[in-house]
C-alpha positions as CSV (number, residue, x, y, z in Angstrom):
1,M,0.8,-24.5,11.9
2,T,3.9,-22.9,11.3
3,Q,5.5,-21.7,8.4
4,L,9.0,-20.7,7.8
5,L,9.3,-16.7,7.9
6,T,12.2,-14.6,6.5
7,L,12.8,-11.1,6.0
8,T,15.2,-8.0,6.9
9,L,13.5,-6.3,10.2
10,N,14.9,-2.9,10.9
11,G,18.2,-3.5,8.6
12,D,18.8,-7.8,10.2
13,E,18.1,-10.9,8.5
14,L,15.7,-12.9,10.4
15,E,14.6,-16.8,9.6
16,L,12.0,-18.0,12.3
17,E,9.4,-20.4,12.3
18,V,5.9,-18.3,13.0
19,P,2.0,-19.8,13.9
20,A,0.9,-19.0,10.0
21,N,-2.5,-17.2,11.7
22,W,0.0,-14.6,13.5
23,T,-0.3,-10.9,12.8
24,L,2.9,-9.4,11.9
25,L,2.2,-7.2,15.3
26,Q,1.7,-10.9,17.3
27,L,5.5,-11.3,15.7
28,L,6.7,-7.8,16.8
29,K,5.4,-8.1,20.3
30,D,5.4,-11.5,21.3
31,E,8.3,-13.2,20.0
32,L,10.4,-10.8,18.9
33,E,9.7,-8.4,22.1
34,L,9.8,-5.1,20.5
35,I,7.5,-3.1,22.5
36,G,8.0,0.1,20.4
37,T,4.7,-0.9,18.2
38,K,1.6,-0.8,20.2
39,D,-1.4,-2.6,20.0
40,G,-4.4,-0.3,20.1
41,C,-7.5,-1.5,18.2
42,R,-6.1,-4.7,16.6
43,Q,-8.9,-3.6,14.0
44,G,-6.4,-1.4,11.9
45,T,-8.6,2.4,12.8
46,C,-6.2,3.8,15.2
47,G,-3.1,3.4,13.5
48,S,-0.8,2.7,16.5
49,C,0.9,-0.5,15.5
50,T,1.4,1.5,11.8
51,V,5.1,0.2,10.5
52,L,7.0,-0.1,7.2
53,V,7.1,-3.0,4.6
54,D,9.0,-2.1,2.3
55,D,8.5,1.6,3.3
56,I,5.3,1.6,2.6
57,P,3.1,2.0,5.9
58,I,0.8,-0.3,7.2
59,R,-1.4,-1.7,9.9
60,A,0.8,-4.8,11.3
61,C,-2.6,-5.5,13.3
62,L,-4.1,-6.6,10.0
63,Q,-1.0,-8.0,7.8
64,L,-0.7,-11.5,8.4
65,A,3.7,-12.5,9.6
66,I,3.8,-14.9,6.8
67,R,2.9,-12.2,4.2
68,C,6.1,-10.6,4.8
69,V,8.6,-13.4,3.6
70,G,11.6,-11.4,1.6
71,K,10.2,-8.2,2.6
72,R,11.9,-5.1,4.6
73,V,10.0,-4.0,8.0
74,T,11.0,-1.0,9.9
75,T,9.6,-0.7,13.3
76,I,9.6,2.5,15.5
77,E,13.0,0.8,16.8
78,G,14.6,1.1,13.4
79,L,14.0,5.0,13.0
80,K,16.8,5.7,14.9
81,V,20.5,6.0,13.5
82,D,23.6,5.2,14.6
83,G,22.3,4.5,18.0
84,K,20.8,8.3,18.0
85,L,17.2,9.8,17.7
86,H,16.2,10.0,14.3
87,H,15.6,14.0,13.6
88,L,11.6,13.1,13.5
89,Q,11.9,11.7,16.7
90,Q,13.9,14.6,18.1
91,A,11.7,17.3,16.7
92,F,8.4,15.1,18.2
93,I,10.2,15.8,21.5
94,D,10.8,19.8,20.8
95,A,7.7,20.1,19.9
96,G,6.1,18.9,22.6
97,A,3.9,16.1,20.4
98,V,4.6,12.7,22.7
99,Q,1.8,13.1,25.5
100,C,1.0,9.7,26.5
101,G,2.8,7.9,23.9
102,Y,0.9,5.5,22.6
103,C,0.2,7.1,19.5
104,T,3.4,8.5,18.8
105,P,5.3,5.6,16.7
106,G,2.9,5.2,14.3
107,M,2.5,8.6,13.8
108,L,6.3,8.8,13.9
109,M,6.3,6.1,11.1
110,M,3.7,8.0,9.2
111,A,5.8,10.6,9.0
112,S,8.8,8.8,8.3
113,A,6.7,7.7,5.2
114,L,5.7,10.7,4.2
115,L,8.8,12.3,4.1
116,D,10.3,10.1,2.5
117,E,8.1,10.6,-0.3
118,N,7.5,14.3,-0.2
119,P,10.8,16.2,2.0
120,S,8.9,19.2,2.2
121,P,4.8,18.6,2.7
122,T,2.5,21.2,3.2
123,A,0.7,21.3,6.7
124,M,-2.3,20.1,4.6
125,Q,-0.4,17.4,3.4
126,V,1.0,16.1,6.6
127,R,-2.9,16.0,8.0
128,E,-4.1,13.7,5.0
129,A,-1.0,11.8,5.5
130,L,-1.8,10.8,9.2
131,A,-6.1,11.4,9.5
132,G,-5.4,7.6,10.0
133,N,-3.6,7.6,13.1
134,L,-5.4,8.7,16.1
135,C,-4.7,10.6,18.9
136,R,-6.6,11.2,22.1
137,C,-4.1,13.7,23.7
138,T,-2.5,16.4,22.0
139,G,-4.8,17.7,19.7
140,Y,-2.7,16.9,16.6
141,N,-1.6,20.6,16.1
142,R,1.6,19.7,17.9
143,I,2.2,16.3,16.2
144,I,1.9,18.5,12.7
145,D,4.2,20.9,13.9
146,A,6.8,18.4,14.8
147,V,6.5,16.8,10.9
148,L,6.9,20.0,9.4
149,A,9.8,21.4,11.8
150,A,11.8,17.6,10.6
151,A,10.9,18.4,7.3
152,N,12.9,21.4,7.6
153,D,15.9,20.1,9.6
154,S,16.2,18.0,6.3
155,L,16.2,20.4,4.4
156,N,18.6,22.3,6.2
157,I,20.8,19.3,6.5
158,S,20.3,18.4,2.8
159,E,21.6,21.9,1.6
160,A,24.3,21.9,4.2
161,S,25.6,18.9,2.9
162,V,25.6,20.5,-1.1
């Protein structure tokens, strides 16, 4: 059985028929061919499938797609600004926080939500925000450094525009 789904995905209005039992992860990867969101555990424990739904981070592997009717969904592909890397993405690159890259999209989406809510977090607040996202490569220190650097860059950009 399929159902009509209307939503805003990365700024674009979509209307499509989806199987009622599909997760948001299945919709993104299988139907829309957005490969940035990763399929890690399918149990909501690793965080690699984290996306933003109305600016709130959720695990796409646990969210039924049909529950996103009328909502704004942002994936890693929607994080870029005017076709350029988001300053948070650049900070991850600059800090060497990208190893295998599998956890990176989920980490970036969680970090983006954190910085939207708290533009100047402490290292402990970054650790707490990212606690549900698993990384097997970096040891987390470079990821935390990258988020703090991005927060600092955002503050510098904001102050320069005043």
